[in-house]
C-alpha positions in Angstrom: 0.0 0.4 0.0 2.7 2.6 0.7 3.9 1.4 -2.6 1.4 2.7 -4.2 1.0 5.8 -2.4 4.5 7.1 -3.1 3.6 6.4 -6.8 0.5 8.1 -6.8 2.4 11.3 -5.2 4.9 10.6 -7.6 2.6 10.9 -10.5 0.9 13.6 -9.0 4.1 15.2 -8.8 5.1 14.9 -12.2 1.9 15.7 -13.5 2.4 18.9 -12.0 6.0 19.6 -13.3 4.6 18.5 -16.5 1.7 21.5 -16.4 4.0 24.7 -16.0 3.3 27.9 -17.0 4.3 27.5 -21.4 6.9 30.2 -21.9 6.3 31.9 -25.9 8.9 33.4 -28.0 8.4 36.0 -30.8 9.8 34.8 -34.1 11.3 37.9 -35.6 10.0 38.9 -39.2 11.0 36.5 -42.1 11.1 37.7 -45.9 10.7 34.9 -48.3 11.5 36.0 -52.1 10.5 33.8 -55.0 12.2 34.4 -58.5 10.4 33.7 -61.5 11.5 34.5 -65.3 8.4 36.2 -67.9 6.7 33.2 -68.1 7.0 32.2 -64.8 10.4 29.6 -65.0 11.4 29.0 -61.4 15.0 30.7 -61.4 17.6 29.1 -59.6 21.3 30.4 -59.1 19.9 34.2 -59.1 21.7 36.4 -56.8 18.9 38.7 -53.6 20.7 41.6 -52.2 18.3 42.7 -49.4 18.9 46.6 -48.5 16.8 48.6 -45.7 16.3 52.1 -47.7 15.0 52.5 -50.9 17.9 55.3 -51.4 20.5 52.4 -50.9 18.7 49.9 -53.5 18.2 52.5 -56.3 22.2 52.8 -55.4 23.0 49.3 -55.0 25.0 49.9 -52.1 25.1 48.6 -48.4 22.8 45.5 -49.3 22.5 44.0 -45.7 22.1 40.8 -46.6 22.8 38.8 -50.0 21.2 35.0 -50.5 21.6 32.8 -54.3 18.4 31.3 -55.1 17.8 27.5 -54.3 16.2 25.5 -57.1 12.4 26.5 -56.3 14.0 29.8 -57.0 13.2 30.8 -53.4 15.6 32.7 -50.6 14.9 33.6 -47.4 15.2 36.2 -45.4 15.9 35.5 -41.4 16.0 37.4 -38.1 14.4 40.6 -40.0 13.2 43.9 -38.1 9.4 45.0 -38.7 10.0 47.5 -41.2 10.0 47.8 -45.0 12.8 45.8 -47.0 14.0 46.4 -50.8 15.5 44.0 -53.0 17.2 43.4 -56.2 17.6 40.5 -58.2 20.2 39.6 -60.7 21.0 36.8 -62.8 23.3 37.4 -65.7 21.8 40.2 -67.8 18.1 39.9 -65.9 17.1 41.8 -63.2 13.8 42.9 -61.5 14.3 46.2 -61.9 11.0 46.3 -63.8 9.0 44.6 -61.7 8.4 44.3 -57.7 11.1 45.1 -55.9 9.7 45.7 -52.2 6.4 44.7 -50.1 3.5 46.3 -49.5 3.8 47.3 -45.7 5.9 46.8 -42.9 7.2 43.0 -42.0 5.5 41.7 -38.8 6.3 39.6 -35.7 5.8 35.7 -36.5 5.2 36.1 -40.1 7.0 35.0 -43.3 6.3 37.6 -45.7 6.4 35.9 -49.5 7.1 37.9 -52.5 7.0 36.7 -55.9 9.2 38.6 -58.4 9.5 38.2 -62.2 13.4 39.1 -63.9 13.5 40.2 -67.2 
């Protein structure tokens, strides 16, 4: 009987320990950019530069990050701030100068913002 009481108390203790308060952690904003050509073919091995001001984007200076697209034509910028960013995509002579180069609103915590841009 003492063993059963001991096991019961031990089980209650473990349950109480497991039910401790859960701590939620906010994830910093992320920006996923998919690059396609004018026929919507996925473009891999394109260079994507990320800028935190339109002035830097226009001058192509002070890129805060540079990534290369994967086989799905995607790059993922992580650990960003809740603000607006600008990006320049280039592969050989193709760029996104005549397509999307920013997102419409500031990035949000716990959200992966997704953009599809064409290079011509």
